[in-house]
PyMOL Python script that loads the backbone (N, CA, C, O; Angstrom):
from pymol import cmd

cmd.read_pdbstr("""\
ATOM      1  N   MET A   1     -36.966 123.691-119.322  1.00  0.00           N
ATOM      2  CA  MET A   1     -36.169 125.256-120.127  1.00  0.00           C
ATOM      3  C   MET A   1     -37.101 125.448-121.060  1.00  0.00           C
ATOM      4  O   MET A   1     -37.588 124.672-121.883  1.00  0.00           O
ATOM      5  N   LYS A   2     -37.316 126.723-120.804  1.00  0.00           N
ATOM      6  CA  LYS A   2     -38.297 127.658-121.438  1.00  0.00           C
ATOM      7  C   LYS A   2     -37.872 127.625-122.863  1.00  0.00           C
ATOM      8  O   LYS A   2     -36.700 127.995-122.938  1.00  0.00           O
ATOM      9  N   PRO A   3     -38.221 127.417-123.661  1.00  0.00           N
ATOM     10  CA  PRO A   3     -37.628 127.780-125.137  1.00  0.00           C
ATOM     11  C   PRO A   3     -37.344 128.955-125.683  1.00  0.00           C
ATOM     12  O   PRO A   3     -38.012 129.802-125.091  1.00  0.00           O
ATOM     13  N   GLU A   4     -36.614 129.492-126.612  1.00  0.00           N
ATOM     14  CA  GLU A   4     -36.280 130.891-126.596  1.00  0.00           C
ATOM     15  C   GLU A   4     -36.021 130.850-127.915  1.00  0.00           C
ATOM     16  O   GLU A   4     -35.561 129.814-128.395  1.00  0.00           O
ATOM     17  N   ILE A   5     -36.309 132.119-128.823  1.00  0.00           N
ATOM     18  CA  ILE A   5     -35.359 131.970-129.702  1.00  0.00           C
ATOM     19  C   ILE A   5     -35.327 133.655-129.746  1.00  0.00           C
ATOM     20  O   ILE A   5     -36.180 134.324-129.162  1.00  0.00           O
ATOM     21  N   LYS A   6     -34.097 134.310-130.609  1.00  0.00           N
ATOM     22  CA  LYS A   6     -34.222 135.778-130.687  1.00  0.00           C
ATOM     23  C   LYS A   6     -35.018 136.531-132.020  1.00  0.00           C
ATOM     24  O   LYS A   6     -35.140 136.316-133.226  1.00  0.00           O
ATOM     25  N   LYS A   7     -35.330 137.220-131.341  1.00  0.00           N
ATOM     26  CA  LYS A   7     -36.350 138.348-132.521  1.00  0.00           C
ATOM     27  C   LYS A   7     -35.367 138.708-133.228  1.00  0.00           C
ATOM     28  O   LYS A   7     -34.165 138.653-132.970  1.00  0.00           O
ATOM     29  N   GLY A   8     -36.107 139.223-134.474  1.00  0.00           N
ATOM     30  CA  GLY A   8     -35.273 139.882-135.611  1.00  0.00           C
ATOM     31  C   GLY A   8     -35.323 139.315-137.035  1.00  0.00           C
ATOM     32  O   GLY A   8     -36.235 138.621-137.483  1.00  0.00           O
ATOM     33  N   ILE A   9     -34.210 139.708-137.690  1.00  0.00           N
ATOM     34  CA  ILE A   9     -34.283 139.175-139.267  1.00  0.00           C
ATOM     35  C   ILE A   9     -33.464 137.903-139.110  1.00  0.00           C
ATOM     36  O   ILE A   9     -32.594 137.859-138.240  1.00  0.00           O
ATOM     37  N   TYR A  10     -33.733 136.721-140.023  1.00  0.00           N
ATOM     38  CA  TYR A  10     -32.985 135.533-140.349  1.00  0.00           C
ATOM     39  C   TYR A  10     -33.086 135.442-141.803  1.00  0.00           C
ATOM     40  O   TYR A  10     -34.056 135.799-142.472  1.00  0.00           O
ATOM     41  N   LYS A  11     -31.496 134.696-142.428  1.00  0.00           N
ATOM     42  CA  LYS A  11     -31.707 134.346-143.601  1.00  0.00           C
ATOM     43  C   LYS A  11     -31.961 133.228-143.840  1.00  0.00           C
ATOM     44  O   LYS A  11     -31.601 132.499-142.916  1.00  0.00           O
ATOM     45  N   HIS A  12     -32.579 132.524-144.933  1.00  0.00           N
ATOM     46  CA  HIS A  12     -32.818 130.916-144.940  1.00  0.00           C
ATOM     47  C   HIS A  12     -32.009 130.608-145.613  1.00  0.00           C
ATOM     48  O   HIS A  12     -31.918 131.492-146.466  1.00  0.00           O
ATOM     49  N   TYR A  13     -31.117 129.654-145.836  1.00  0.00           N
ATOM     50  CA  TYR A  13     -30.172 129.131-146.513  1.00  0.00           C
ATOM     51  C   TYR A  13     -30.543 129.413-148.102  1.00  0.00           C
ATOM     52  O   TYR A  13     -29.623 129.383-148.919  1.00  0.00           O
ATOM     53  N   LYS A  14     -31.620 129.630-148.448  1.00  0.00           N
ATOM     54  CA  LYS A  14     -31.902 129.325-149.670  1.00  0.00           C
ATOM     55  C   LYS A  14     -31.672 130.665-150.399  1.00  0.00           C
ATOM     56  O   LYS A  14     -31.673 130.695-151.630  1.00  0.00           O
ATOM     57  N   GLY A  15     -31.438 131.974-149.523  1.00  0.00           N
ATOM     58  CA  GLY A  15     -31.555 133.489-149.890  1.00  0.00           C
ATOM     59  C   GLY A  15     -31.800 134.347-149.301  1.00  0.00           C
ATOM     60  O   GLY A  15     -31.075 135.203-148.795  1.00  0.00           O
ATOM     61  N   LYS A  16     -33.843 134.090-149.299  1.00  0.00           N
ATOM     62  CA  LYS A  16     -34.628 134.935-149.017  1.00  0.00           C
ATOM     63  C   LYS A  16     -34.687 135.353-146.976  1.00  0.00           C
ATOM     64  O   LYS A  16     -34.231 134.741-146.010  1.00  0.00           O
ATOM     65  N   PHE A  17     -35.410 136.543-147.090  1.00  0.00           N
ATOM     66  CA  PHE A  17     -34.602 137.215-145.218  1.00  0.00           C
ATOM     67  C   PHE A  17     -36.144 136.837-145.010  1.00  0.00           C
ATOM     68  O   PHE A  17     -37.034 136.682-145.847  1.00  0.00           O
ATOM     69  N   TYR A  18     -36.162 136.743-143.677  1.00  0.00           N
ATOM     70  CA  TYR A  18     -37.641 136.591-142.766  1.00  0.00           C
ATOM     71  C   TYR A  18     -37.835 137.731-141.160  1.00  0.00           C
ATOM     72  O   TYR A  18     -36.928 138.325-140.576  1.00  0.00           O
ATOM     73  N   GLU A  19     -38.794 137.718-140.938  1.00  0.00           N
ATOM     74  CA  GLU A  19     -38.421 138.528-139.619  1.00  0.00           C
ATOM     75  C   GLU A  19     -39.508 137.531-138.559  1.00  0.00           C
ATOM     76  O   GLU A  19     -40.720 137.342-138.659  1.00  0.00           O
ATOM     77  N   VAL A  20     -38.585 137.052-137.617  1.00  0.00           N
ATOM     78  CA  VAL A  20     -39.041 136.559-136.378  1.00  0.00           C
ATOM     79  C   VAL A  20     -40.132 137.631-135.505  1.00  0.00           C
ATOM     80  O   VAL A  20     -39.980 138.798-135.143  1.00  0.00           O
ATOM     81  N   LEU A  21     -41.196 136.746-135.363  1.00  0.00           N
ATOM     82  CA  LEU A  21     -42.051 137.926-134.319  1.00  0.00           C
ATOM     83  C   LEU A  21     -42.401 137.737-132.975  1.00  0.00           C
ATOM     84  O   LEU A  21     -42.691 138.551-132.098  1.00  0.00           O
ATOM     85  N   HIS A  22     -42.286 135.973-132.971  1.00  0.00           N
ATOM     86  CA  HIS A  22     -42.877 135.221-131.598  1.00  0.00           C
ATOM     87  C   HIS A  22     -42.534 134.170-131.389  1.00  0.00           C
ATOM     88  O   HIS A  22     -42.415 133.462-132.389  1.00  0.00           O
ATOM     89  N   LEU A  23     -42.283 133.685-130.344  1.00  0.00           N
ATOM     90  CA  LEU A  23     -42.615 132.337-129.909  1.00  0.00           C
ATOM     91  C   LEU A  23     -43.790 131.684-129.901  1.00  0.00           C
ATOM     92  O   LEU A  23     -44.683 132.401-129.449  1.00  0.00           O
ATOM     93  N   ALA A  24     -44.018 131.001-130.104  1.00  0.00           N
ATOM     94  CA  ALA A  24     -45.587 130.364-129.536  1.00  0.00           C
ATOM     95  C   ALA A  24     -45.492 128.794-129.205  1.00  0.00           C
ATOM     96  O   ALA A  24     -44.485 128.116-129.407  1.00  0.00           O
ATOM     97  N   ILE A  25     -46.815 128.279-128.614  1.00  0.00           N
ATOM     98  CA  ILE A  25     -46.900 126.973-128.302  1.00  0.00           C
ATOM     99  C   ILE A  25     -48.139 126.392-128.515  1.00  0.00           C
ATOM    100  O   ILE A  25     -49.258 126.771-128.168  1.00  0.00           O
ATOM    101  N   HIS A  26     -47.727 125.273-129.227  1.00  0.00           N
ATOM    102  CA  HIS A  26     -48.618 124.623-130.076  1.00  0.00           C
ATOM    103  C   HIS A  26     -49.841 123.827-128.772  1.00  0.00           C
ATOM    104  O   HIS A  26     -49.692 122.973-127.897  1.00  0.00           O
ATOM    105  N   SER A  27     -50.927 124.594-129.218  1.00  0.00           N
ATOM    106  CA  SER A  27     -52.095 123.808-127.911  1.00  0.00           C
ATOM    107  C   SER A  27     -52.329 122.655-127.794  1.00  0.00           C
ATOM    108  O   SER A  27     -52.951 122.366-126.771  1.00  0.00           O
ATOM    109  N   GLU A  28     -52.043 121.761-128.532  1.00  0.00           N
ATOM    110  CA  GLU A  28     -52.259 120.178-128.112  1.00  0.00           C
ATOM    111  C   GLU A  28     -51.030 119.572-127.945  1.00  0.00           C
ATOM    112  O   GLU A  28     -50.850 119.141-126.806  1.00  0.00           O
ATOM    113  N   THR A  29     -50.004 119.383-128.838  1.00  0.00           N
ATOM    114  CA  THR A  29     -48.527 119.162-128.831  1.00  0.00           C
ATOM    115  C   THR A  29     -47.428 120.071-127.856  1.00  0.00           C
ATOM    116  O   THR A  29     -46.229 119.885-128.064  1.00  0.00           O
ATOM    117  N   LEU A  30     -47.753 120.834-127.031  1.00  0.00           N
ATOM    118  CA  LEU A  30     -46.934 122.018-126.720  1.00  0.00           C
ATOM    119  C   LEU A  30     -45.744 121.898-126.989  1.00  0.00           C
ATOM    120  O   LEU A  30     -44.838 121.873-126.156  1.00  0.00           O
ATOM    121  N   GLU A  31     -45.572 121.771-128.711  1.00  0.00           N
ATOM    122  CA  GLU A  31     -44.485 122.170-129.416  1.00  0.00           C
ATOM    123  C   GLU A  31     -44.069 123.698-129.242  1.00  0.00           C
ATOM    124  O   GLU A  31     -45.069 124.402-129.107  1.00  0.00           O
ATOM    125  N   ALA A  32     -42.767 124.467-129.205  1.00  0.00           N
ATOM    126  CA  ALA A  32     -42.490 125.542-129.277  1.00  0.00           C
ATOM    127  C   ALA A  32     -42.319 125.742-130.831  1.00  0.00           C
ATOM    128  O   ALA A  32     -41.655 125.042-131.595  1.00  0.00           O
ATOM    129  N   MET A  33     -43.212 127.070-131.177  1.00  0.00           N
ATOM    130  CA  MET A  33     -43.267 127.160-132.782  1.00  0.00           C
ATOM    131  C   MET A  33     -43.050 128.449-132.612  1.00  0.00           C
ATOM    132  O   MET A  33     -43.531 129.219-131.781  1.00  0.00           O
ATOM    133  N   VAL A  34     -41.972 128.705-133.818  1.00  0.00           N
ATOM    134  CA  VAL A  34     -41.742 130.114-134.554  1.00  0.00           C
ATOM    135  C   VAL A  34     -42.595 130.778-135.227  1.00  0.00           C
ATOM    136  O   VAL A  34     -42.921 130.372-136.342  1.00  0.00           O
ATOM    137  N   VAL A  35     -43.160 131.994-134.668  1.00  0.00           N
ATOM    138  CA  VAL A  35     -44.034 132.815-135.790  1.00  0.00           C
ATOM    139  C   VAL A  35     -43.201 134.227-136.493  1.00  0.00           C
ATOM    140  O   VAL A  35     -42.652 135.181-135.941  1.00  0.00           O
ATOM    141  N   TYR A  36     -43.360 133.928-137.747  1.00  0.00           N
ATOM    142  CA  TYR A  36     -42.524 134.819-138.454  1.00  0.00           C
ATOM    143  C   TYR A  36     -43.043 135.191-139.819  1.00  0.00           C
ATOM    144  O   TYR A  36     -44.158 134.699-139.996  1.00  0.00           O
ATOM    145  N   LYS A  37     -42.531 136.017-141.019  1.00  0.00           N
ATOM    146  CA  LYS A  37     -42.797 136.474-141.723  1.00  0.00           C
ATOM    147  C   LYS A  37     -41.698 136.900-142.899  1.00  0.00           C
ATOM    148  O   LYS A  37     -40.737 137.641-142.694  1.00  0.00           O
ATOM    149  N   PRO A  38     -42.053 136.242-144.253  1.00  0.00           N
ATOM    150  CA  PRO A  38     -41.295 137.083-145.385  1.00  0.00           C
ATOM    151  C   PRO A  38     -41.252 138.313-145.324  1.00  0.00           C
ATOM    152  O   PRO A  38     -42.255 138.994-145.113  1.00  0.00           O
ATOM    153  N   LEU A  39     -39.772 138.914-145.545  1.00  0.00           N
ATOM    154  CA  LEU A  39     -39.401 140.281-146.009  1.00  0.00           C
ATOM    155  C   LEU A  39     -39.227 140.440-147.471  1.00  0.00           C
ATOM    156  O   LEU A  39     -38.466 141.195-148.076  1.00  0.00           O
ATOM    157  N   TYR A  40     -40.232 139.432-147.997  1.00  0.00           N
ATOM    158  CA  TYR A  40     -40.457 139.873-150.083  1.00  0.00           C
ATOM    159  C   TYR A  40     -41.494 139.464-150.461  1.00  0.00           C
ATOM    160  O   TYR A  40     -42.142 138.562-149.929  1.00  0.00           O
ATOM    161  N   LYS A  41     -41.763 140.038-151.365  1.00  0.00           N
ATOM    162  CA  LYS A  41     -43.632 139.967-152.227  1.00  0.00           C
ATOM    163  C   LYS A  41     -43.156 139.270-152.641  1.00  0.00           C
ATOM    164  O   LYS A  41     -42.001 139.152-153.052  1.00  0.00           O
ATOM    165  N   SER A  42     -44.767 138.089-152.573  1.00  0.00           N
ATOM    166  CA  SER A  42     -45.228 136.498-153.326  1.00  0.00           C
ATOM    167  C   SER A  42     -46.588 137.201-154.197  1.00  0.00           C
ATOM    168  O   SER A  42     -47.387 138.138-154.159  1.00  0.00           O
ATOM    169  N   ASP A  43     -46.223 136.096-154.926  1.00  0.00           N
ATOM    170  CA  ASP A  43     -47.623 136.050-155.749  1.00  0.00           C
ATOM    171  C   ASP A  43     -48.903 135.623-155.389  1.00  0.00           C
ATOM    172  O   ASP A  43     -50.069 135.935-155.630  1.00  0.00           O
ATOM    173  N   ASN A  44     -48.035 134.468-154.461  1.00  0.00           N
ATOM    174  CA  ASN A  44     -49.433 133.615-153.936  1.00  0.00           C
ATOM    175  C   ASN A  44     -50.041 133.850-152.705  1.00  0.00           C
ATOM    176  O   ASN A  44     -51.191 133.516-152.418  1.00  0.00           O
ATOM    177  N   TYR A  45     -49.004 134.613-151.759  1.00  0.00           N
ATOM    178  CA  TYR A  45     -49.970 135.009-150.432  1.00  0.00           C
ATOM    179  C   TYR A  45     -49.433 136.397-150.273  1.00  0.00           C
ATOM    180  O   TYR A  45     -48.452 136.801-150.897  1.00  0.00           O
ATOM    181  N   ASP A  46     -50.341 137.349-149.125  1.00  0.00           N
ATOM    182  CA  ASP A  46     -50.322 138.464-148.813  1.00  0.00           C
ATOM    183  C   ASP A  46     -49.063 138.865-148.050  1.00  0.00           C
ATOM    184  O   ASP A  46     -48.165 138.149-147.606  1.00  0.00           O
ATOM    185  N   ALA A  47     -49.234 140.293-148.007  1.00  0.00           N
ATOM    186  CA  ALA A  47     -47.596 140.562-147.614  1.00  0.00           C
ATOM    187  C   ALA A  47     -47.808 140.717-146.042  1.00  0.00           C
ATOM    188  O   ALA A  47     -46.896 141.246-145.405  1.00  0.00           O
ATOM    189  N   ASP A  48     -48.843 140.331-145.441  1.00  0.00           N
ATOM    190  CA  ASP A  48     -49.237 140.692-144.130  1.00  0.00           C
ATOM    191  C   ASP A  48     -49.301 138.885-143.432  1.00  0.00           C
ATOM    192  O   ASP A  48     -49.395 138.560-142.249  1.00  0.00           O
ATOM    193  N   THR A  49     -49.213 138.012-144.621  1.00  0.00           N
ATOM    194  CA  THR A  49     -49.244 136.487-144.112  1.00  0.00           C
ATOM    195  C   THR A  49     -47.789 136.136-143.156  1.00  0.00           C
ATOM    196  O   THR A  49     -46.610 136.403-143.388  1.00  0.00           O
ATOM    197  N   LEU A  50     -48.483 135.381-141.930  1.00  0.00           N
ATOM    198  CA  LEU A  50     -47.999 134.782-140.940  1.00  0.00           C
ATOM    199  C   LEU A  50     -47.382 133.503-141.070  1.00  0.00           C
ATOM    200  O   LEU A  50     -48.212 132.742-141.568  1.00  0.00           O
ATOM    201  N   TRP A  51     -46.190 132.860-140.826  1.00  0.00           N
ATOM    202  CA  TRP A  51     -45.628 131.927-140.641  1.00  0.00           C
ATOM    203  C   TRP A  51     -45.211 131.086-139.782  1.00  0.00           C
ATOM    204  O   TRP A  51     -44.315 131.561-139.083  1.00  0.00           O
ATOM    205  N   VAL A  52     -45.515 129.918-139.515  1.00  0.00           N
ATOM    206  CA  VAL A  52     -45.383 129.303-138.399  1.00  0.00           C
ATOM    207  C   VAL A  52     -44.397 127.805-138.440  1.00  0.00           C
ATOM    208  O   VAL A  52     -44.892 126.942-139.166  1.00  0.00           O
ATOM    209  N   ARG A  53     -43.321 127.486-137.877  1.00  0.00           N
ATOM    210  CA  ARG A  53     -42.451 126.321-138.164  1.00  0.00           C
ATOM    211  C   ARG A  53     -41.926 125.948-136.685  1.00  0.00           C
ATOM    212  O   ARG A  53     -41.418 126.805-135.962  1.00  0.00           O
ATOM    213  N   PRO A  54     -42.094 124.537-136.271  1.00  0.00           N
ATOM    214  CA  PRO A  54     -41.414 123.956-134.990  1.00  0.00           C
ATOM    215  C   PRO A  54     -40.064 124.876-134.941  1.00  0.00           C
ATOM    216  O   PRO A  54     -39.436 125.378-135.873  1.00  0.00           O
ATOM    217  N   LEU A  55     -39.892 124.913-133.880  1.00  0.00           N
ATOM    218  CA  LEU A  55     -38.506 125.592-133.175  1.00  0.00           C
ATOM    219  C   LEU A  55     -37.293 124.951-133.757  1.00  0.00           C
ATOM    220  O   LEU A  55     -36.331 125.509-134.284  1.00  0.00           O
ATOM    221  N   THR A  56     -37.542 123.496-133.541  1.00  0.00           N
ATOM    222  CA  THR A  56     -36.645 122.483-133.539  1.00  0.00           C
ATOM    223  C   THR A  56     -36.338 122.420-135.428  1.00  0.00           C
ATOM    224  O   THR A  56     -35.248 121.988-135.804  1.00  0.00           O
ATOM    225  N   MET A  57     -37.007 122.715-136.097  1.00  0.00           N
ATOM    226  CA  MET A  57     -36.703 122.641-137.493  1.00  0.00           C
ATOM    227  C   MET A  57     -36.104 124.387-137.962  1.00  0.00           C
ATOM    228  O   MET A  57     -35.148 124.553-138.719  1.00  0.00           O
ATOM    229  N   PHE A  58     -36.674 125.217-137.508  1.00  0.00           N
ATOM    230  CA  PHE A  58     -36.033 126.927-138.149  1.00  0.00           C
ATOM    231  C   PHE A  58     -34.519 126.630-137.421  1.00  0.00           C
ATOM    232  O   PHE A  58     -33.537 127.064-138.022  1.00  0.00           O
ATOM    233  N   THR A  59     -34.334 125.980-136.278  1.00  0.00           N
ATOM    234  CA  THR A  59     -32.844 126.185-135.925  1.00  0.00           C
ATOM    235  C   THR A  59     -32.032 125.122-136.072  1.00  0.00           C
ATOM    236  O   THR A  59     -30.903 125.150-135.583  1.00  0.00           O
ATOM    237  N   GLU A  60     -32.482 124.060-136.749  1.00  0.00           N
ATOM    238  CA  GLU A  60     -31.782 123.113-137.362  1.00  0.00           C
ATOM    239  C   GLU A  60     -31.132 123.105-138.061  1.00  0.00           C
ATOM    240  O   GLU A  60     -31.039 124.263-138.469  1.00  0.00           O
ATOM    241  N   LYS A  61     -30.285 122.273-138.754  1.00  0.00           N
ATOM    242  CA  LYS A  61     -28.677 122.449-139.337  1.00  0.00           C
ATOM    243  C   LYS A  61     -29.574 121.379-140.942  1.00  0.00           C
ATOM    244  O   LYS A  61     -30.396 120.463-140.962  1.00  0.00           O
ATOM    245  N   VAL A  62     -28.771 122.221-142.128  1.00  0.00           N
ATOM    246  CA  VAL A  62     -29.153 121.251-143.516  1.00  0.00           C
ATOM    247  C   VAL A  62     -28.265 121.089-144.239  1.00  0.00           C
ATOM    248  O   VAL A  62     -27.254 121.791-144.255  1.00  0.00           O
ATOM    249  N   VAL A  63     -28.408 120.482-144.700  1.00  0.00           N
ATOM    250  CA  VAL A  63     -27.098 119.605-145.994  1.00  0.00           C
ATOM    251  C   VAL A  63     -27.328 120.587-147.113  1.00  0.00           C
ATOM    252  O   VAL A  63     -28.442 120.725-147.618  1.00  0.00           O
ATOM    253  N   VAL A  64     -25.783 121.581-147.673  1.00  0.00           N
ATOM    254  CA  VAL A  64     -26.100 121.950-148.897  1.00  0.00           C
ATOM    255  C   VAL A  64     -24.790 121.749-149.097  1.00  0.00           C
ATOM    256  O   VAL A  64     -23.827 121.885-148.342  1.00  0.00           O
ATOM    257  N   ASP A  65     -24.907 121.311-150.524  1.00  0.00           N
ATOM    258  CA  ASP A  65     -23.656 120.906-151.502  1.00  0.00           C
ATOM    259  C   ASP A  65     -22.741 120.168-150.468  1.00  0.00           C
ATOM    260  O   ASP A  65     -21.520 120.322-150.497  1.00  0.00           O
ATOM    261  N   GLY A  66     -23.214 119.555-149.774  1.00  0.00           N
ATOM    262  CA  GLY A  66     -22.454 118.452-149.032  1.00  0.00           C
ATOM    263  C   GLY A  66     -21.771 118.962-147.116  1.00  0.00           C
ATOM    264  O   GLY A  66     -21.134 118.289-146.305  1.00  0.00           O
ATOM    265  N   LYS A  67     -22.237 120.230-147.054  1.00  0.00           N
ATOM    266  CA  LYS A  67     -22.220 120.830-145.752  1.00  0.00           C
ATOM    267  C   LYS A  67     -23.197 121.363-145.211  1.00  0.00           C
ATOM    268  O   LYS A  67     -24.129 121.928-145.784  1.00  0.00           O
ATOM    269  N   LEU A  68     -22.962 121.137-143.495  1.00  0.00           N
ATOM    270  CA  LEU A  68     -23.798 121.371-142.483  1.00  0.00           C
ATOM    271  C   LEU A  68     -23.785 122.927-142.558  1.00  0.00           C
ATOM    272  O   LEU A  68     -22.749 123.544-142.311  1.00  0.00           O
ATOM    273  N   VAL A  69     -25.123 123.658-142.955  1.00  0.00           N
ATOM    274  CA  VAL A  69     -25.667 125.175-143.199  1.00  0.00           C
ATOM    275  C   VAL A  69     -26.631 125.524-141.755  1.00  0.00           C
ATOM    276  O   VAL A  69     -27.070 124.537-141.165  1.00  0.00           O
ATOM    277  N   ASP A  70     -26.861 126.500-141.356  1.00  0.00           N
ATOM    278  CA  ASP A  70     -28.132 126.868-140.657  1.00  0.00           C
ATOM    279  C   ASP A  70     -29.069 127.173-141.518  1.00  0.00           C
ATOM    280  O   ASP A  70     -29.097 128.027-142.404  1.00  0.00           O
ATOM    281  N   ARG A  71     -30.002 126.223-141.100  1.00  0.00           N
ATOM    282  CA  ARG A  71     -31.939 126.660-142.215  1.00  0.00           C
ATOM    283  C   ARG A  71     -32.039 127.800-142.015  1.00  0.00           C
ATOM    284  O   ARG A  71     -31.958 128.529-143.003  1.00  0.00           O
ATOM    285  N   PHE A  72     -32.195 128.255-141.041  1.00  0.00           N
ATOM    286  CA  PHE A  72     -31.819 129.877-140.761  1.00  0.00           C
ATOM    287  C   PHE A  72     -31.213 130.540-139.774  1.00  0.00           C
ATOM    288  O   PHE A  72     -31.529 130.323-138.604  1.00  0.00           O
ATOM    289  N   SER A  73     -30.188 131.507-140.138  1.00  0.00           N
ATOM    290  CA  SER A  73     -29.637 132.433-139.557  1.00  0.00           C
ATOM    291  C   SER A  73     -29.629 133.937-139.094  1.00  0.00           C
ATOM    292  O   SER A  73     -29.776 134.793-139.967  1.00  0.00           O
ATOM    293  N   PHE A  74     -29.460 134.340-137.711  1.00  0.00           N
ATOM    294  CA  PHE A  74     -29.710 135.397-137.383  1.00  0.00           C
ATOM    295  C   PHE A  74     -28.654 136.645-138.316  1.00  0.00           C
ATOM    296  O   PHE A  74     -27.440 136.486-138.443  1.00  0.00           O
ATOM    297  N   GLN A  75     -29.275 137.626-138.784  1.00  0.00           N
ATOM    298  CA  GLN A  75     -28.332 138.468-139.149  1.00  0.00           C
ATOM    299  C   GLN A  75     -28.814 139.668-138.538  1.00  0.00           C
ATOM    300  O   GLN A  75     -27.843 140.416-138.650  1.00  0.00           O
ATOM    301  N   LYS A  76     -29.735 140.327-137.948  1.00  0.00           N
ATOM    302  CA  LYS A  76     -29.572 141.531-136.999  1.00  0.00           C
ATOM    303  C   LYS A  76     -30.888 141.593-136.266  1.00  0.00           C
ATOM    304  O   LYS A  76     -31.736 140.818-136.708  1.00  0.00           O
ATOM    305  N   THR A  77     -31.244 142.338-135.251  1.00  0.00           N
ATOM    306  CA  THR A  77     -32.447 142.874-134.862  1.00  0.00           C
ATOM    307  C   THR A  77     -33.451 143.116-135.525  1.00  0.00           C
ATOM    308  O   THR A  77     -33.116 143.336-136.689  1.00  0.00           O
ATOM    309  N   SER A  78     -34.643 143.197-135.361  1.00  0.00           N
ATOM    310  CA  SER A  78     -35.922 143.361-136.062  1.00  0.00           C
ATOM    311  C   SER A  78     -35.470 145.087-136.443  1.00  0.00           C
ATOM    312  O   SER A  78     -34.997 145.977-135.737  1.00  0.00           O
ATOM    313  N   ILE A  79     -35.968 145.021-138.243  1.00  0.00           N
ATOM    314  CA  ILE A  79     -36.623 146.655-138.873  1.00  0.00           C
ATOM    315  C   ILE A  79     -37.275 147.210-137.824  1.00  0.00           C
ATOM    316  O   ILE A  79     -37.956 146.616-136.988  1.00  0.00           O
ATOM    317  N   LYS A  80     -36.993 148.631-137.910  1.00  0.00           N
ATOM    318  CA  LYS A  80     -38.088 149.547-137.463  1.00  0.00           C
ATOM    319  C   LYS A  80     -38.918 149.763-138.626  1.00  0.00           C
ATOM    320  O   LYS A  80     -38.686 149.496-139.805  1.00  0.00           O
ATOM    321  N   TYR A  81     -40.052 150.360-138.019  1.00  0.00           N
ATOM    322  CA  TYR A  81     -41.244 151.059-139.381  1.00  0.00           C
ATOM    323  C   TYR A  81     -41.397 152.095-138.617  1.00  0.00           C
ATOM    324  O   TYR A  81     -42.131 153.019-138.968  1.00  0.00           O
TER     325      TYR A  81
END
""", "prot")
cmd.dss("prot")
cmd.show_as("cartoon", "prot")
cmd.util.cbc("prot")
cmd.orient("prot")
């Protein structure tokens, strides 16, 4: 089955927003990787810095205050520039 993720804006469980741009495949392991960017300014990284995270980790649930919540939750389709 081909891995998929909906492109658009996601909210991290800690509150910041990110835009999912693509789904990539790791060249050595063939693991699906989510390509995304933060939608906030950072003192440590340029605004155009892209990030990758394994799809399994991006879509997993985490325990927060004793409750299972999505690590990233879909909010809406991508913003228009």
